[in-house]
Structure formats: structure tokens, C-alpha cells
C-alpha positions as CSV (number, residue, x, y, z in Angstrom):
1,M,-8.4,12.9,-30.7
2,D,-12.1,11.6,-30.0
3,G,-11.0,10.1,-26.6
4,Q,-9.0,13.7,-25.5
5,S,-12.5,15.6,-26.5
6,H,-14.9,13.0,-24.2
7,F,-12.0,13.4,-21.4
8,L,-12.2,16.9,-21.3
9,N,-15.8,17.7,-21.9
10,S,-16.8,14.6,-19.7
11,P,-19.3,15.9,-16.6
12,T,-16.8,13.5,-14.2
13,K,-13.7,15.7,-14.9
14,K,-14.8,17.6,-12.4
15,R,-15.1,15.0,-9.7
16,L,-11.9,13.8,-11.1
17,V,-10.2,16.9,-10.4
18,E,-11.9,17.1,-7.1
19,N,-10.3,13.7,-6.1
20,F,-7.1,14.3,-7.5
21,L,-6.3,17.1,-5.0
22,S,-8.3,15.4,-1.9
23,L,-5.7,12.5,-2.6
24,S,-2.6,15.1,-3.6
25,A,-3.5,16.5,0.0
26,L,-3.3,13.7,1.3
27,Q,-0.6,11.8,0.1
28,M,1.2,15.3,0.9
29,V,0.7,14.9,4.8
30,N,1.6,11.3,4.1
31,Y,4.9,12.7,2.9
32,L,5.6,15.4,5.4
33,L,4.3,13.7,8.5
34,P,7.1,10.9,8.4
35,L,9.5,13.7,7.5
36,I,8.6,14.9,10.5
37,T,8.5,12.0,12.9
38,L,11.0,9.6,10.8
39,P,14.2,12.1,12.1
40,Y,12.8,11.9,15.3
41,L,11.9,8.6,16.1
42,V,15.1,7.0,14.3
43,R,17.0,9.2,16.9
44,V,15.6,8.5,19.9
45,L,14.8,5.0,19.7
46,G,18.2,3.7,18.0
47,P,18.7,1.4,15.2
48,E,17.6,-1.5,17.3
49,K,14.5,-0.7,18.5
50,F,13.3,1.1,15.5
51,G,14.6,-2.4,13.8
52,L,12.5,-4.4,16.2
53,I,9.2,-1.7,15.4
54,A,10.1,-2.1,11.5
55,F,10.0,-6.2,12.1
56,A,6.8,-6.4,13.7
57,Q,4.5,-3.8,11.3
58,S,6.4,-6.3,8.3
59,F,4.7,-9.1,10.3
60,I,1.5,-7.9,11.1
61,Q,1.4,-6.6,7.4
62,Y,0.8,-10.4,6.7
63,F,-2.8,-10.1,8.3
64,N,-3.5,-6.9,6.6
65,I,-3.2,-8.4,3.5
66,L,-5.6,-11.3,4.3
67,T,-8.0,-9.1,5.9
68,D,-7.9,-6.8,2.9
69,Y,-8.6,-9.6,0.7
70,G,-7.9,-7.9,-2.8
71,F,-11.2,-5.8,-2.0
72,N,-9.3,-2.3,-2.2
73,L,-9.8,-3.4,-5.9
74,S,-12.1,-5.7,-6.7
75,A,-14.9,-3.9,-4.2
76,T,-13.9,-0.4,-5.6
77,R,-14.9,-1.6,-9.2
78,E,-18.0,-3.3,-8.3
79,I,-19.2,-0.3,-6.6
80,S,-18.1,2.5,-8.7
81,I,-20.2,0.2,-11.0
82,Y,-23.5,0.4,-8.8
83,R,-23.1,3.4,-7.0
84,D,-26.7,5.0,-8.2
85,N,-28.0,1.6,-6.8
86,K,-28.0,2.4,-3.5
87,E,-29.5,-1.4,-2.7
88,K,-27.1,-3.1,-4.1
89,V,-24.2,-0.6,-2.8
90,S,-25.3,-1.9,0.5
91,E,-25.3,-5.2,-0.5
92,I,-21.7,-5.2,-1.8
93,F,-20.8,-3.2,1.2
94,S,-22.5,-5.7,3.6
95,S,-21.1,-8.7,1.9
96,V,-17.4,-7.5,2.1
97,M,-17.6,-6.3,6.0
98,I,-18.5,-10.1,6.7
99,I,-16.0,-11.3,4.9
100,K,-13.2,-9.2,6.3
101,F,-14.4,-9.8,9.8
102,G,-14.5,-13.6,9.2
103,L,-10.7,-13.0,8.2
104,F,-9.7,-10.9,11.0
105,V,-10.9,-13.4,13.3
106,L,-9.0,-15.7,11.2
107,S,-6.0,-13.2,11.8
108,F,-6.0,-13.2,15.6
109,I,-5.5,-16.6,15.9
110,I,-3.0,-17.1,13.8
111,I,-0.9,-14.5,15.1
112,S,-1.6,-15.9,18.4
113,I,-0.4,-19.5,17.4
114,I,3.0,-17.9,15.9
115,V,3.7,-15.0,18.6
116,F,3.5,-17.9,21.4
117,S,5.2,-20.8,19.3
118,F,8.3,-19.1,18.4
119,E,10.8,-17.6,21.0
120,K,11.9,-14.7,18.9
121,F,8.8,-13.7,18.5
122,K,7.4,-14.7,22.5
123,K,9.9,-12.7,24.1
124,D,8.3,-9.7,22.3
125,W,4.9,-10.6,22.4
126,L,3.3,-7.3,23.6
127,I,5.0,-5.5,20.6
128,Y,3.5,-7.7,18.1
129,Y,-0.4,-7.3,20.0
130,L,-0.2,-3.8,19.9
131,T,0.9,-3.3,16.4
132,F,-2.0,-5.6,15.9
133,G,-4.4,-2.5,16.3
134,M,-3.4,-1.3,12.5
135,V,-5.6,-4.9,11.7
136,V,-8.5,-3.9,13.3
137,G,-8.6,-0.3,11.9
138,Q,-8.2,-1.4,8.6
139,F,-10.9,-4.0,8.9
140,L,-13.4,-0.8,10.4
141,F,-11.8,1.9,7.5
142,P,-13.4,0.9,4.0
143,V,-11.4,2.7,1.7
144,W,-12.6,0.4,-1.0
145,F,-16.0,2.4,-0.5
146,F,-15.2,5.3,-0.8
147,Q,-12.9,5.0,-3.8
148,G,-15.9,3.5,-5.5
149,M,-18.1,6.4,-4.7
150,E,-15.5,8.5,-6.2
151,R,-15.5,11.0,-3.0
152,M,-11.8,10.7,-2.1
153,K,-12.2,13.6,0.6
154,Y,-13.3,11.3,3.0
155,I,-10.4,8.8,2.6
156,T,-8.1,12.1,3.2
157,I,-10.0,13.8,5.8
158,L,-10.0,10.6,8.0
159,N,-6.3,9.9,7.2
160,I,-5.4,13.1,8.0
161,V,-7.2,12.6,11.8
162,A,-5.2,9.5,12.2
163,K,-1.9,10.7,11.0
164,G,-2.3,13.9,13.4
165,I,-3.0,11.8,16.2
166,F,-0.1,9.3,15.5
167,T,2.2,12.5,15.2
168,V,1.3,14.5,17.9
169,S,1.3,11.7,20.1
170,I,4.5,10.4,19.2
171,F,6.3,13.4,20.4
172,I,4.0,13.9,23.5
173,F,4.9,9.9,24.5
174,I,8.1,8.8,23.0
175,K,10.8,10.6,24.8
176,K,13.1,7.6,25.8
177,M,14.1,4.3,23.6
178,A,12.4,2.5,26.8
179,D,9.2,4.3,25.2
180,Y,9.5,2.1,21.6
181,L,5.9,0.7,23.1
182,Y,4.2,3.5,22.7
183,V,4.5,3.7,19.0
184,P,2.9,0.5,18.1
185,L,0.0,1.9,20.4
186,I,-0.1,5.4,18.8
187,N,-0.2,3.8,15.5
188,S,-2.8,1.7,16.0
189,M,-5.3,4.0,18.3
190,G,-5.2,6.4,15.1
191,F,-6.3,3.9,12.5
192,L,-8.9,2.7,15.2
193,V,-10.2,6.2,15.2
194,A,-10.2,6.9,11.5
195,G,-11.8,3.4,10.8
196,G,-15.0,4.1,13.7
197,L,-15.5,7.6,12.0
198,S,-16.0,6.1,8.6
199,L,-18.6,3.5,9.5
200,R,-20.5,6.7,11.0
201,I,-19.9,8.6,8.1
202,I,-21.3,6.1,5.4
203,S,-24.0,5.3,7.5
204,K,-25.3,8.6,8.1
205,D,-24.2,10.8,5.1
206,F,-24.5,7.6,2.2
207,G,-27.5,6.2,3.9
208,I,-25.9,2.7,3.5
209,K,-27.2,0.4,5.9
210,F,-26.2,-3.2,7.0
211,I,-28.1,-5.7,5.8
212,L,-27.7,-9.7,6.0
213,P,-26.4,-10.6,2.3
214,S,-27.0,-13.8,0.8
215,F,-24.7,-17.1,0.6
216,K,-24.5,-15.9,-3.5
217,A,-23.5,-12.7,-2.8
218,I,-20.9,-13.3,-0.6
219,K,-19.3,-16.0,-2.9
220,H,-19.2,-13.7,-5.2
221,Q,-17.2,-11.0,-3.9
222,L,-14.6,-13.9,-2.5
223,K,-14.3,-15.0,-6.3
224,E,-14.0,-11.4,-7.5
225,G,-11.3,-10.6,-5.0
226,W,-9.1,-13.7,-5.5
227,H,-6.8,-12.9,-8.2
228,I,-6.2,-9.6,-6.7
229,F,-5.6,-11.5,-3.4
230,I,-3.3,-13.5,-5.0
231,S,-1.7,-10.7,-6.3
232,T,-1.2,-8.9,-3.3
233,V,0.2,-11.6,-1.6
234,A,2.7,-12.3,-3.9
235,I,3.6,-8.9,-4.4
236,S,4.3,-8.8,0.0
237,L,6.5,-11.5,-0.9
238,Y,9.1,-8.5,-2.2
239,T,7.9,-5.8,-0.2
240,T,6.7,-6.6,3.1
241,S,8.8,-9.9,3.3
242,N,11.9,-8.5,2.7
243,T,11.9,-6.5,6.0
244,F,10.7,-10.6,7.9
245,I,13.6,-11.9,6.2
246,L,16.1,-9.5,7.0
247,G,14.9,-9.7,10.5
248,L,15.2,-13.5,10.7
249,F,18.5,-13.7,9.5
250,T,20.2,-10.6,11.1
251,N,18.8,-8.8,13.6
252,N,17.2,-5.8,14.9
253,T,20.1,-3.2,14.1
254,I,20.4,-4.3,10.7
255,V,16.9,-4.1,9.9
256,G,17.0,-0.7,11.5
257,Y,19.0,0.5,8.7
258,Y,17.2,-0.8,5.6
259,A,14.1,-0.1,7.2
260,A,15.0,3.5,7.7
261,A,16.0,3.9,3.9
262,E,13.3,2.2,2.9
263,K,10.7,4.1,4.5
264,I,12.0,7.3,2.6
265,I,11.4,5.5,-0.8
266,R,7.9,4.6,0.4
267,A,7.1,8.0,1.5
268,V,8.2,9.6,-1.8
269,Q,5.8,6.6,-3.7
270,R,3.3,7.8,-1.5
271,L,3.3,10.7,-3.7
272,L,2.4,8.9,-6.7
273,V,-0.6,7.3,-5.6
274,P,-2.9,9.8,-5.7
275,I,-2.9,9.5,-9.6
276,S,-2.9,5.6,-9.4
277,Q,-6.1,6.0,-7.0
278,T,-8.1,8.8,-8.7
279,V,-8.0,7.3,-12.1
280,Y,-8.5,3.6,-11.7
281,P,-12.0,3.9,-11.1
282,Y,-12.5,6.2,-14.3
283,I,-10.6,3.7,-16.5
284,S,-12.9,1.0,-15.3
285,K,-15.8,3.1,-16.3
286,L,-14.2,4.6,-19.8
287,A,-12.9,1.1,-21.0
288,S,-16.6,-0.3,-20.7
289,E,-17.5,2.3,-23.0
290,S,-14.3,2.3,-25.5
291,K,-10.8,0.3,-25.2
292,E,-9.4,2.8,-27.0
293,K,-10.2,5.8,-25.3
294,A,-9.1,4.5,-22.0
295,L,-5.5,3.0,-23.6
296,N,-5.2,6.8,-25.0
297,F,-5.8,7.8,-21.3
298,I,-3.1,5.4,-20.2
299,R,-0.5,6.4,-22.5
300,K,-1.1,9.9,-21.4
301,L,-0.5,8.8,-18.0
302,V,2.6,6.6,-18.7
303,K,4.2,10.3,-20.0
304,I,3.2,12.2,-16.9
305,V,3.6,9.8,-14.3
306,G,6.9,8.2,-16.4
307,G,8.4,12.1,-16.2
308,I,7.8,12.7,-12.4
309,S,9.0,9.7,-11.2
310,F,11.8,9.6,-13.4
311,V,13.1,12.9,-11.6
312,I,12.6,11.9,-8.4
313,S,14.2,8.5,-8.3
314,F,17.1,10.6,-10.2
315,L,17.7,13.1,-7.6
316,I,17.4,10.1,-4.6
317,F,20.3,8.6,-6.0
318,I,22.1,11.5,-6.5
319,F,21.9,12.9,-2.9
320,A,21.4,9.8,-0.6
321,D,24.2,10.6,1.8
322,F,22.7,14.1,2.0
323,V,19.2,13.1,2.3
324,V,20.3,9.8,5.1
325,N,22.5,12.4,7.0
326,I,19.4,15.0,7.3
327,L,16.7,13.0,7.8
328,L,18.4,9.7,9.9
329,G,21.6,11.1,11.5
330,P,25.1,10.0,12.0
331,Q,24.0,6.5,13.4
332,Y,22.9,5.4,10.3
333,Q,25.5,5.7,7.7
334,Q,24.8,2.0,6.4
335,S,21.6,3.3,5.1
336,I,23.1,5.7,2.4
337,I,23.7,2.5,-0.2
338,V,20.4,1.2,0.8
339,L,19.1,4.2,-0.3
340,R,21.1,4.4,-3.5
341,I,20.4,0.8,-4.4
342,L,16.5,1.5,-3.9
343,A,16.4,4.9,-5.3
344,F,14.8,4.0,-8.8
345,L,12.0,2.3,-7.1
346,P,9.7,5.3,-7.5
347,F,9.9,5.3,-11.1
348,I,10.2,1.6,-11.8
349,I,6.6,1.0,-9.6
350,G,5.3,3.9,-10.9
351,L,5.2,2.0,-14.4
352,S,4.5,-1.4,-13.1
353,N,1.5,0.2,-11.7
354,I,0.0,1.8,-15.1
355,F,1.0,-1.6,-16.8
356,G,-0.4,-3.6,-14.3
357,I,-3.4,-2.1,-12.4
358,Q,-4.7,0.5,-14.5
359,T,-4.1,-1.3,-17.7
360,M,-4.0,-5.4,-16.7
361,L,-7.0,-5.0,-14.7
362,T,-8.8,-3.0,-16.5
363,F,-9.0,-5.1,-19.6
364,N,-9.7,-8.4,-17.2
365,L,-6.0,-9.9,-17.6
366,K,-6.3,-10.6,-13.9
367,Q,-5.2,-14.7,-14.2
368,V,-2.1,-13.0,-16.2
369,F,-1.5,-10.1,-13.7
370,S,-1.6,-12.4,-10.8
371,K,0.8,-15.3,-12.2
372,I,3.7,-12.3,-12.9
373,L,3.4,-11.2,-9.8
374,I,3.3,-14.6,-8.2
375,S,6.4,-15.5,-10.0
376,A,8.0,-12.3,-9.2
377,G,7.0,-13.3,-5.1
378,L,8.9,-16.1,-6.0
379,L,11.9,-14.8,-7.2
380,N,12.5,-12.4,-4.4
381,I,12.0,-15.1,-1.7
382,V,14.8,-17.4,-4.0
383,L,16.9,-13.7,-4.5
384,A,16.6,-13.1,-0.5
385,L,17.2,-15.8,1.2
386,I,20.2,-16.1,-0.8
387,L,21.5,-12.5,-0.6
388,A,20.5,-11.6,3.0
389,P,22.6,-14.0,4.9
390,L,25.6,-12.8,2.5
391,Y,25.5,-9.4,2.3
392,Q,22.2,-8.2,4.5
393,H,20.8,-5.1,4.3
394,I,22.6,-4.1,0.9
395,G,21.6,-8.0,-0.5
396,I,17.8,-7.6,0.5
397,S,18.1,-4.0,-1.6
398,I,19.3,-5.4,-4.7
399,A,16.8,-8.5,-4.4
400,V,13.8,-6.0,-4.0
401,L,15.2,-4.0,-7.0
402,T,15.7,-6.7,-9.6
403,T,12.4,-8.3,-8.5
404,E,10.6,-4.8,-9.5
405,I,12.6,-4.7,-12.5
406,F,11.2,-8.1,-13.6
407,V,7.8,-7.2,-12.7
408,T,7.7,-4.0,-14.7
409,L,9.4,-5.7,-17.9
410,S,7.4,-8.6,-18.2
411,M,4.3,-6.7,-17.6
412,F,5.3,-4.7,-20.5
413,F,6.1,-7.2,-22.8
414,Y,3.1,-9.2,-22.5
415,L,1.2,-6.1,-23.1
416,K,3.0,-5.9,-26.0
417,K,2.5,-9.1,-27.5
418,K,-1.1,-9.0,-26.7
419,G,-1.2,-5.5,-29.2
420,I,-2.2,-3.9,-26.3
421,K,0.7,-0.9,-26.8
422,N,1.2,1.8,-23.5
423,F,3.7,4.1,-25.4
């Protein structure tokens, strides 16, 4: 009861609600806009070119992960703790941006070596460089700053600007299959505009100045983000890597079948993201005051997220054929089985997010969190390498589902063993 009354009477309640509504608005846009553009794109481009774009995006995502380096959680936490100290926030901001710039330069060197060393990449070199613009945009757009300051409305507005540019431009410039190169170009332009605007807002509205941080401050940020970075890399081994591995073993058309269905699932998953992004800074702060109050809040979260995500997943499973025919069209009948296999991912991942990010990271169980995700990543790679050549898009879907179940159960049983009860 004490934890509940604390939450109800807390002066942060208004900010939590405002942040949740802002992020909900963003996720609705993230949910609705793909539902507008996806049916158009998959039909105009066809499975082969759509698959090539999906393969390029999965490849470039590795460089997004490298450039982000776990700061979306570690720097968020640091800024949420010191947000009333402008000098300290400027130091954190400057340290993180310097590291991210170095990682961006490293990313550009790596992609150039890979693209011009392998024929599979070399023949479509332009699409990879155009897609790489997303990395530039993400480097410039410090989501972690706005999350840490608990000013989510800025994330919402800037993302809507980026997605709006992309959506409108798709219908203006993409008229036939040969226009496929415009897709990554338009996508990158949206990210770049949002990134540039965000830096202006941070300087003008928050008064944060770029300073030259000490080597100690930079080293501290590298150390803080390391375990989360490793965890994110591990997560990529069973998310991003699946499209990539499928593309290496099959062809762009098969990738198109899988990627189209996966995009529907990811769009649904985004509906739950506002809850995670809103409560993580709040739970971090609450846990520093009282472990029991934080756990009480987490238990409520399990009921809400678990209930909503289960219903959504069940409906996707039942109506998979209807969803594919409406959103993707008759060319994508092979995507129905993929959608059915992946249908319960929103429910499974919704729970693993609470067990992992909201609970394990909050209670400083970063090393175990990393180990579970590394194990899952390795499990997925093994399954993907076995199943993708044999069963193509169906095999990779089974690998993803099995791995996500492993992650959720591993986290649940570890927390139970440690006496941290999420239920």
C-alpha cells in the first residue's frame, strides 16, 4: 500500500502521465504510418526489391548498434540522476557525443571495407551507403538525453517530423520498382532532419553547451555503457541478424516474405514501447529510494503489459491470413506462416522487457542480464545457421520464437532464484 500511495501522491505523476501520452502518440504514429506505407511499398517494389531494402537495413543496423553503444539506457540513467545539475549534464552529453562520433567514424571505415570486399555487397553498393544515412541521423539524435530529462514530447515531435517526411515522400517519389533506391535515401533524410533539430533544441531550450570533457569522464561513460552495449549486440544476434543470415543463405525474395511479416510484428511491438520508455527512468529513481516500492510498481506493470500483449498476440495468430492479404497482398502468401509463428512475440518480449530492462538493470544485475542475452544470441545464431538453409523463412521464424522464449524464461527463473518476485 505504501508503494501505491507513493505513486499516487508523487509530484512526478503528472510528468509520468505526460511522458506516457507523448510516447503513446509517437508509437501510434510509428504504428499507423507503416500501415500506410507498407502495403504500398510491398506492392510497388515486389518481394525481391523489398527484400533487398530489408537486407540492407538489417546490415546497417549493426552500425547503429555500434554507434549507440548502450547509451540509450546508460546515459539515460545518468542524466535522470543529475538532471538538476546543468554542468554535470553538459559533461555527460559532451562525453557521450564524442564517443558516438568516434564510433560513427569507425562504422564508416568498416562498412567501406565490407562493401568493396564482397561481390554480394559490391553489386548494390549504393543502397548500403544510402541506408547508412540512418546511422548519421541516429548519431545526431540523442534520444537518451530527452529520456533522461523525462521530456519525451521532444522525442515524439522530432520522430513524427522524420516519419512524416518519409511517409509523404514515399508516395511522391516511389512510383515503380526501379525507384527502390529512393526508399533508403528518403528514410535517411528524415533521420538527418530530426537529428539536426534535436541538437538545436538541446542547446536553445535546455541551455546545454558542448564542452571538452576530461578523459576520466569519457572513460566513465564507456564503462557505464559497456554491459548494455554487449547486451544490445547479443540482442541483435537474434533480431537484426535473422534477416541478414536469411539473406546470406537464400535470396532477396525469400527475405521479402520474412521481412514483410516481421515488420507487421515489430509495428505491433512498438505499441508497448511507450510503457517501457516512460517507466524506466521512474523505476530507476524509485529503486534508489526503496527496493520494495520499485518491485510493487514492476508487479503492476507485469499485469498490465502481460494482459494487453497476450490479447494482441492471440488476435494476430487467429487472423494472420486476413492481416497478410489486407496489408501485403496476394504476392506475399508465404508470409502468412511467418506471421503465425511470430504472433506471440509481442507477449513474450513484453515480459522479457520487464524482467530484463525494468528489473535486472534497475537492481544492477547487468552482468547476468548480459550473459542471458549473449547465450540467447549464440543459441539463435546456431538455430538460424541450421534452420535457414533447410527451411528458409519458416526456419528463421522458428529460430526467433525459440530464442525469445529462452530469454524470457531465463530472466524469470533467475529473478525467482534471487528472491525478486515479479508476480
